[in-house]
N, CA, C and O atoms as CSV, one atom per row, in Angstrom:
chain,resi,resn,atom,element,x,y,z
A,1,UNK,N,N,-230.227,-42.708,2.556
A,1,UNK,CA,C,-230.617,-42.268,3.382
A,1,UNK,C,C,-229.916,-41.175,3.939
A,1,UNK,O,O,-228.941,-41.469,4.630
A,2,UNK,N,N,-230.289,-39.569,3.745
A,2,UNK,CA,C,-229.914,-38.942,3.574
A,2,UNK,C,C,-230.060,-37.792,3.733
A,2,UNK,O,O,-230.724,-37.337,2.801
A,3,UNK,N,N,-229.595,-36.552,4.925
A,3,UNK,CA,C,-230.169,-35.765,5.360
A,3,UNK,C,C,-229.325,-34.981,5.615
A,3,UNK,O,O,-228.424,-35.192,6.428
A,4,UNK,N,N,-229.479,-33.929,4.951
A,4,UNK,CA,C,-228.553,-32.939,4.853
A,4,UNK,C,C,-229.093,-31.490,5.660
A,4,UNK,O,O,-230.227,-31.024,5.767
A,5,UNK,N,N,-227.730,-30.991,6.185
A,5,UNK,CA,C,-227.931,-29.545,7.239
A,5,UNK,C,C,-227.499,-28.722,6.688
A,5,UNK,O,O,-226.284,-28.650,6.503
A,6,UNK,N,N,-228.406,-27.767,6.213
A,6,UNK,CA,C,-228.438,-26.645,5.601
A,6,UNK,C,C,-228.438,-24.894,6.586
A,6,UNK,O,O,-229.330,-24.310,7.201
A,7,UNK,N,N,-227.195,-24.606,6.350
A,7,UNK,CA,C,-227.188,-23.493,7.116
A,7,UNK,C,C,-227.784,-22.327,6.347
A,7,UNK,O,O,-227.069,-21.908,5.436
A,8,UNK,N,N,-228.693,-21.852,6.490
A,8,UNK,CA,C,-229.717,-20.274,5.801
A,8,UNK,C,C,-229.813,-19.151,6.444
A,8,UNK,O,O,-230.119,-19.324,7.624
A,9,UNK,N,N,-229.624,-17.696,6.032
A,9,UNK,CA,C,-229.157,-16.363,6.302
A,9,UNK,C,C,-230.445,-15.838,7.113
A,9,UNK,O,O,-231.669,-15.855,6.989
A,10,UNK,N,N,-229.471,-15.360,8.018
A,10,UNK,CA,C,-230.588,-15.071,9.430
A,10,UNK,C,C,-231.320,-13.710,8.708
A,10,UNK,O,O,-232.476,-13.517,9.086
A,11,UNK,N,N,-230.803,-12.789,7.757
A,11,UNK,CA,C,-231.230,-11.410,7.658
A,11,UNK,C,C,-230.806,-11.134,5.428
A,11,UNK,O,O,-231.751,-11.163,4.641
A,12,UNK,N,N,-229.674,-10.965,5.039
A,12,UNK,CA,C,-229.700,-10.934,3.628
A,12,UNK,C,C,-230.014,-11.958,3.127
A,12,UNK,O,O,-229.277,-12.916,3.357
A,13,UNK,N,N,-231.221,-12.169,2.249
A,13,UNK,CA,C,-230.972,-13.651,1.543
A,13,UNK,C,C,-230.165,-14.120,0.373
A,13,UNK,O,O,-230.200,-15.145,-0.308
A,14,UNK,N,N,-229.323,-12.889,0.357
A,14,UNK,CA,C,-228.490,-13.179,-0.686
A,14,UNK,C,C,-226.791,-13.462,0.277
A,14,UNK,O,O,-225.726,-13.037,-0.170
A,15,UNK,N,N,-226.910,-14.252,1.623
A,15,UNK,CA,C,-226.252,-14.548,2.387
A,15,UNK,C,C,-226.161,-16.123,2.562
A,15,UNK,O,O,-226.225,-16.725,3.634
A,16,UNK,N,N,-225.987,-16.711,1.210
A,16,UNK,CA,C,-225.985,-18.217,1.321
A,16,UNK,C,C,-224.676,-18.905,0.737
A,16,UNK,O,O,-223.957,-18.069,0.192
A,17,UNK,N,N,-224.342,-19.757,0.713
A,17,UNK,CA,C,-223.493,-20.172,-0.578
A,17,UNK,C,C,-224.410,-20.848,-2.022
A,17,UNK,O,O,-225.454,-21.500,-2.035
A,18,UNK,N,N,-223.884,-20.567,-2.700
A,18,UNK,CA,C,-224.550,-21.693,-4.048
A,18,UNK,C,C,-224.807,-22.656,-4.014
A,18,UNK,O,O,-225.773,-23.096,-4.638
A,19,UNK,N,N,-223.805,-23.587,-3.039
A,19,UNK,CA,C,-224.113,-25.423,-2.913
A,19,UNK,C,C,-225.252,-25.371,-1.725
A,19,UNK,O,O,-225.706,-26.503,-1.559
A,20,UNK,N,N,-225.555,-24.879,-1.281
A,20,UNK,CA,C,-226.833,-24.502,0.073
A,20,UNK,C,C,-227.749,-24.770,-0.913
A,20,UNK,O,O,-228.440,-25.789,-0.927
A,21,UNK,N,N,-227.807,-23.386,-2.227
A,21,UNK,CA,C,-229.197,-23.439,-2.760
A,21,UNK,C,C,-229.480,-24.634,-3.606
A,21,UNK,O,O,-230.417,-25.427,-3.697
A,22,UNK,N,N,-228.297,-24.468,-4.207
A,22,UNK,CA,C,-227.934,-26.254,-5.148
A,22,UNK,C,C,-228.567,-27.338,-3.937
A,22,UNK,O,O,-229.532,-27.932,-4.418
A,23,UNK,N,N,-228.379,-27.628,-2.950
A,23,UNK,CA,C,-228.457,-28.232,-2.166
A,23,UNK,C,C,-230.594,-28.521,-2.040
A,23,UNK,O,O,-231.406,-29.339,-2.472
A,24,UNK,N,N,-230.612,-27.511,-1.352
A,24,UNK,CA,C,-232.155,-27.138,-1.541
A,24,UNK,C,C,-232.536,-27.451,-2.632
A,24,UNK,O,O,-233.183,-28.490,-2.496
A,25,UNK,N,N,-232.497,-27.016,-4.111
A,25,UNK,CA,C,-233.556,-27.548,-5.115
A,25,UNK,C,C,-233.042,-29.073,-4.951
A,25,UNK,O,O,-233.830,-29.889,-5.427
A,26,UNK,N,N,-231.917,-29.596,-4.392
A,26,UNK,CA,C,-232.310,-30.956,-4.968
A,26,UNK,C,C,-232.829,-32.121,-3.980
A,26,UNK,O,O,-233.035,-33.305,-4.248
A,27,UNK,N,N,-233.026,-31.211,-2.358
A,27,UNK,CA,C,-233.701,-32.891,-1.893
A,27,UNK,C,C,-235.324,-32.764,-2.182
A,27,UNK,O,O,-235.932,-31.836,-2.715
A,28,UNK,N,N,-235.822,-34.027,-1.644
A,28,UNK,CA,C,-237.182,-34.275,-1.363
A,28,UNK,C,C,-237.980,-33.587,-1.083
A,28,UNK,O,O,-238.996,-33.125,-1.603
A,29,UNK,N,N,-237.411,-33.510,-0.079
A,29,UNK,CA,C,-238.517,-32.164,1.320
A,29,UNK,C,C,-237.331,-31.432,2.217
A,29,UNK,O,O,-236.136,-31.677,2.383
A,30,UNK,N,N,-238.400,-30.228,2.806
A,30,UNK,CA,C,-237.363,-29.978,3.095
A,30,UNK,C,C,-237.508,-29.597,5.232
A,30,UNK,O,O,-238.698,-29.770,5.495
A,31,UNK,N,N,-236.863,-29.267,6.334
A,31,UNK,CA,C,-237.446,-29.615,7.620
A,31,UNK,C,C,-236.869,-28.320,7.581
A,31,UNK,O,O,-235.835,-28.035,6.977
A,32,UNK,N,N,-237.551,-27.570,8.226
A,32,UNK,CA,C,-237.732,-25.896,8.406
A,32,UNK,C,C,-238.360,-26.015,10.450
A,32,UNK,O,O,-238.802,-26.890,11.194
A,33,UNK,N,N,-237.991,-24.472,10.541
A,33,UNK,CA,C,-238.381,-24.314,12.350
A,33,UNK,C,C,-240.022,-23.610,11.753
A,33,UNK,O,O,-241.108,-23.816,12.294
A,34,UNK,N,N,-239.841,-22.995,10.855
A,34,UNK,CA,C,-240.407,-22.049,10.510
A,34,UNK,C,C,-241.116,-22.269,9.139
A,34,UNK,O,O,-240.300,-22.004,8.256
A,35,UNK,N,N,-242.249,-22.630,8.643
A,35,UNK,CA,C,-242.279,-22.997,7.559
A,35,UNK,C,C,-242.394,-21.049,6.770
A,35,UNK,O,O,-241.936,-20.463,5.790
A,36,UNK,N,N,-243.047,-20.807,7.633
A,36,UNK,CA,C,-243.439,-19.293,6.734
A,36,UNK,C,C,-242.099,-18.385,6.605
A,36,UNK,O,O,-242.137,-17.583,5.672
A,37,UNK,N,N,-241.373,-18.386,7.092
A,37,UNK,CA,C,-239.590,-17.752,7.196
A,37,UNK,C,C,-239.188,-18.289,6.359
A,37,UNK,O,O,-238.960,-17.719,5.292
A,38,UNK,N,N,-238.940,-19.696,6.571
A,38,UNK,CA,C,-238.372,-20.563,5.050
A,38,UNK,C,C,-238.838,-20.135,4.053
A,38,UNK,O,O,-238.027,-19.756,3.208
A,39,UNK,N,N,-240.371,-20.015,3.728
A,39,UNK,CA,C,-240.450,-19.875,2.462
A,39,UNK,C,C,-240.389,-18.707,1.678
A,39,UNK,O,O,-240.764,-18.542,0.517
A,40,UNK,N,N,-239.683,-17.642,2.744
A,40,UNK,CA,C,-239.358,-16.354,1.805
A,40,UNK,C,C,-237.696,-16.780,1.526
A,40,UNK,O,O,-237.315,-16.462,0.400
A,41,UNK,N,N,-237.193,-17.109,1.951
A,41,UNK,CA,C,-235.473,-17.923,1.024
A,41,UNK,C,C,-236.072,-18.906,0.252
A,41,UNK,O,O,-235.133,-19.427,-0.350
A,42,UNK,N,N,-237.306,-19.566,-0.140
A,42,UNK,CA,C,-237.561,-20.997,-1.057
A,42,UNK,C,C,-237.739,-20.115,-2.536
A,42,UNK,O,O,-237.382,-20.419,-3.674
A,43,UNK,N,N,-238.496,-18.808,-1.978
A,43,UNK,CA,C,-239.613,-18.111,-2.850
A,43,UNK,C,C,-238.488,-17.069,-3.793
A,43,UNK,O,O,-238.721,-16.888,-4.988
A,44,UNK,N,N,-237.240,-16.408,-3.105
A,44,UNK,CA,C,-236.621,-16.262,-3.529
A,44,UNK,C,C,-235.794,-16.674,-4.651
A,44,UNK,O,O,-235.402,-16.269,-5.746
A,45,UNK,N,N,-235.724,-17.506,-3.996
A,45,UNK,CA,C,-234.688,-18.741,-5.166
A,45,UNK,C,C,-235.755,-19.943,-6.410
A,45,UNK,O,O,-235.408,-20.836,-7.185
A,46,UNK,N,N,-237.123,-19.339,-6.034
A,46,UNK,CA,C,-237.632,-20.036,-6.947
A,46,UNK,C,C,-237.584,-22.010,-6.549
A,46,UNK,O,O,-237.647,-22.978,-7.307
A,47,UNK,N,N,-237.509,-21.951,-5.709
A,47,UNK,CA,C,-237.608,-23.730,-4.898
A,47,UNK,C,C,-238.428,-24.050,-3.919
A,47,UNK,O,O,-238.473,-24.019,-2.689
A,48,UNK,N,N,-239.449,-24.559,-5.373
A,48,UNK,CA,C,-240.635,-25.467,-4.416
A,48,UNK,C,C,-240.086,-26.775,-4.258
A,48,UNK,O,O,-239.327,-27.439,-4.964
A,49,UNK,N,N,-240.763,-27.030,-2.947
A,49,UNK,CA,C,-240.385,-28.319,-2.009
A,49,UNK,C,C,-240.820,-28.663,-1.012
A,49,UNK,O,O,-240.164,-28.492,0.016
A,50,UNK,N,N,-242.032,-29.241,-0.981
A,50,UNK,CA,C,-242.849,-29.611,0.286
A,50,UNK,C,C,-241.387,-29.486,1.271
A,50,UNK,O,O,-240.205,-29.817,1.176
A,51,UNK,N,N,-242.519,-28.609,2.520
A,51,UNK,CA,C,-241.782,-28.202,3.656
A,51,UNK,C,C,-242.362,-28.909,5.403
A,51,UNK,O,O,-243.491,-28.968,5.892
A,52,UNK,N,N,-241.325,-29.247,5.817
A,52,UNK,CA,C,-241.690,-29.684,7.303
A,52,UNK,C,C,-241.893,-29.213,7.879
A,52,UNK,O,O,-240.731,-28.831,8.018
A,53,UNK,N,N,-242.832,-28.219,9.219
A,53,UNK,CA,C,-242.325,-27.577,10.583
A,53,UNK,C,C,-242.108,-28.457,11.252
A,53,UNK,O,O,-242.789,-29.477,11.142
A,54,UNK,N,N,-240.770,-28.335,12.461
A,54,UNK,CA,C,-240.202,-29.713,13.070
A,54,UNK,C,C,-239.615,-28.640,13.720
A,54,UNK,O,O,-238.574,-28.141,13.292
A,55,UNK,N,N,-240.500,-28.006,15.272
A,55,UNK,CA,C,-239.574,-27.026,16.141
A,55,UNK,C,C,-240.208,-27.783,17.621
A,55,UNK,O,O,-241.134,-28.594,17.657
A,56,UNK,N,N,-239.389,-27.237,18.835
A,56,UNK,CA,C,-240.232,-28.027,20.344
A,56,UNK,C,C,-241.364,-28.293,20.161
A,56,UNK,O,O,-241.757,-29.372,20.606
A,57,UNK,N,N,-242.135,-27.581,19.576
A,57,UNK,CA,C,-244.159,-27.432,19.996
A,57,UNK,C,C,-244.351,-29.224,19.236
A,57,UNK,O,O,-244.960,-30.092,19.861
A,58,UNK,N,N,-243.616,-29.541,17.623
A,58,UNK,CA,C,-244.324,-30.477,16.766
A,58,UNK,C,C,-243.677,-31.740,16.947
A,58,UNK,O,O,-244.229,-32.835,16.830
A,59,UNK,N,N,-242.076,-31.463,17.338
A,59,UNK,CA,C,-241.243,-32.633,17.450
A,59,UNK,C,C,-241.454,-33.743,17.411
A,59,UNK,O,O,-241.120,-34.642,16.639
A,60,UNK,N,N,-242.470,-33.650,18.929
A,60,UNK,CA,C,-242.889,-35.434,19.584
A,60,UNK,C,C,-244.297,-36.086,18.690
A,60,UNK,O,O,-244.680,-37.250,18.812
A,61,UNK,N,N,-244.714,-35.417,18.105
A,61,UNK,CA,C,-245.643,-35.717,16.238
A,61,UNK,C,C,-245.151,-35.842,15.443
A,61,UNK,O,O,-245.503,-36.721,14.657
A,62,UNK,N,N,-243.936,-34.952,15.154
A,62,UNK,CA,C,-243.753,-35.312,13.201
A,62,UNK,C,C,-241.984,-36.331,13.510
A,62,UNK,O,O,-241.457,-37.129,12.736
A,63,UNK,N,N,-241.626,-36.003,14.508
A,63,UNK,CA,C,-240.000,-36.750,14.719
A,63,UNK,C,C,-239.749,-38.033,13.802
A,63,UNK,O,O,-238.880,-38.323,12.980
A,64,UNK,N,N,-240.910,-38.692,14.309
A,64,UNK,CA,C,-241.231,-40.350,13.578
A,64,UNK,C,C,-241.687,-40.511,12.003
A,64,UNK,O,O,-241.240,-41.343,11.213
A,65,UNK,N,N,-242.433,-39.763,11.811
A,65,UNK,CA,C,-243.193,-39.590,9.841
A,65,UNK,C,C,-241.362,-39.102,9.190
A,65,UNK,O,O,-240.655,-39.763,8.430
A,66,UNK,N,N,-241.090,-37.908,9.765
A,66,UNK,CA,C,-239.925,-37.080,8.920
A,66,UNK,C,C,-238.611,-38.365,9.408
A,66,UNK,O,O,-237.801,-38.467,8.486
A,67,UNK,N,N,-238.375,-39.015,10.240
A,67,UNK,CA,C,-237.732,-40.089,9.809
A,67,UNK,C,C,-238.087,-41.453,8.869
A,67,UNK,O,O,-237.484,-41.715,7.829
A,68,UNK,N,N,-238.750,-41.948,9.213
A,68,UNK,CA,C,-239.493,-42.887,8.140
A,68,UNK,C,C,-239.126,-41.912,6.806
A,68,UNK,O,O,-238.359,-42.689,6.237
A,69,UNK,N,N,-239.153,-41.233,6.313
A,69,UNK,CA,C,-239.253,-40.910,5.315
A,69,UNK,C,C,-238.151,-40.783,4.509
A,69,UNK,O,O,-238.090,-40.982,3.295
A,70,UNK,N,N,-236.821,-40.256,5.663
A,70,UNK,CA,C,-235.706,-40.793,5.189
A,70,UNK,C,C,-234.800,-42.015,5.388
A,70,UNK,O,O,-233.663,-42.168,4.942
A,71,UNK,N,N,-235.603,-42.950,6.228
A,71,UNK,CA,C,-235.021,-44.305,6.108
A,71,UNK,C,C,-235.654,-44.654,4.971
A,71,UNK,O,O,-235.209,-45.649,4.399
A,72,UNK,N,N,-237.011,-43.836,4.269
A,72,UNK,CA,C,-237.642,-45.115,2.756
A,72,UNK,C,C,-236.549,-44.520,1.553
A,72,UNK,O,O,-236.672,-44.802,0.361
A,73,UNK,N,N,-235.390,-43.585,2.146
A,73,UNK,CA,C,-234.672,-43.231,0.741
A,73,UNK,C,C,-234.771,-41.706,0.479
A,73,UNK,O,O,-233.823,-41.173,-0.097
A,74,UNK,N,N,-235.593,-41.131,0.767
A,74,UNK,CA,C,-235.756,-39.691,0.609
A,74,UNK,C,C,-234.458,-38.599,1.536
A,74,UNK,O,O,-233.989,-38.588,2.674
A,75,UNK,N,N,-234.299,-37.868,0.402
A,75,UNK,CA,C,-233.591,-36.960,0.690
A,75,UNK,C,C,-234.379,-35.590,1.403
A,75,UNK,O,O,-235.459,-35.091,1.091
A,76,UNK,N,N,-233.417,-35.191,2.472
A,76,UNK,CA,C,-234.015,-33.960,3.469
A,76,UNK,C,C,-232.945,-33.065,3.693
A,76,UNK,O,O,-233.110,-32.068,4.395
């Protein structure tokens, strides 16, 4: 069971650590607030991963799904 919390840049896409980019490339899926915003960063670094939007509006519907995947051994 593994959950990584990765801080991403607000403005300049280059304001991210190498380790953060490496981690995003190694996980099984990425949980983000807005997939449209996160896709810009992932595309910039050529990272192709499933993204799951999890925010105040979707939390109730998706939290158990996400936690279940993590409990089953997937890395996020």
